[in-house]
C-alpha positions in Angstrom: 77.3 156.3 3.6 74.0 156.0 5.6 72.2 152.7 6.3 68.6 152.8 5.2 66.2 150.1 7.0 62.6 149.8 6.0 60.4 148.0 7.7 56.6 146.2 6.9 54.8 147.2 4.1 57.4 149.5 3.3 60.2 146.9 2.9 57.6 145.2 0.4 57.2 147.9 -1.7 60.3 148.8 -2.2 61.8 145.2 -2.2 64.9 145.4 -0.3 64.9 145.0 3.9 68.1 147.5 3.7 70.8 149.5 1.7 73.4 151.8 2.3 72.6 155.4 0.5 74.9 158.3 -0.5 72.9 161.3 0.1 73.5 165.4 0.0 70.1 165.5 2.0 70.2 167.5 5.2 66.2 166.2 6.9 64.4 163.5 6.6 62.1 164.8 4.4 64.8 165.7 1.9 66.1 162.3 2.0 62.0 161.0 1.3 62.5 163.4 -1.9 65.5 161.9 -2.7 64.7 158.1 -2.3 61.3 158.8 -4.3 62.7 160.4 -7.1 64.7 156.9 -7.6 62.0 154.9 -8.8 58.3 154.4 -8.8 58.9 151.5 -6.4 60.2 154.1 -3.8 57.8 156.7 -5.0 54.9 154.2 -4.0 57.1 153.6 -0.7 57.0 157.0 0.3 53.7 158.6 -1.4 51.9 159.0 1.9 54.4 159.8 4.5 51.6 160.7 7.2 51.5 156.7 7.1 55.1 156.2 8.0 57.5 156.7 11.2 61.1 157.1 11.0 63.6 156.6 13.2 67.4 157.9 13.7 69.4 155.7 15.0 67.0 153.7 16.5 65.2 157.4 17.9 62.2 158.1 17.3 62.2 160.9 15.4 60.1 163.5 12.3 60.5 163.8 8.8 62.7 167.6 9.6 64.9 166.1 11.5 68.7 167.1 10.7 70.7 163.9 8.8 73.9 165.5 9.8 75.6 162.8 12.2 73.1 159.7 11.9 74.4 156.4 10.5 71.1 154.5 10.8 67.5 155.8 9.8 64.8 153.3 9.7 61.1 153.6 8.3 58.0 152.2 9.8 54.5 152.1 9.5 53.1 153.0 12.7 52.3 150.6 15.9 49.4 148.9 17.0 49.1 147.2 20.1 46.6 144.4 20.3 
């Protein structure tokens, strides 16, 4: 099982702060494709991945990164300073 965590508007669109999932995805991009195919709310949340960042086991990564050995995947919008 892999823990997927959603922050900010991603969490609002999906309606969950986190979930444990079984996946056959090899990369983050593959996982996003699996999630988008689930339900319209996931499709809406991941419609524009250029507006998202991803962290694998709390390390900033990119969507081409492999998921082998990863325990937690977090999706969030870019951080802004102020």
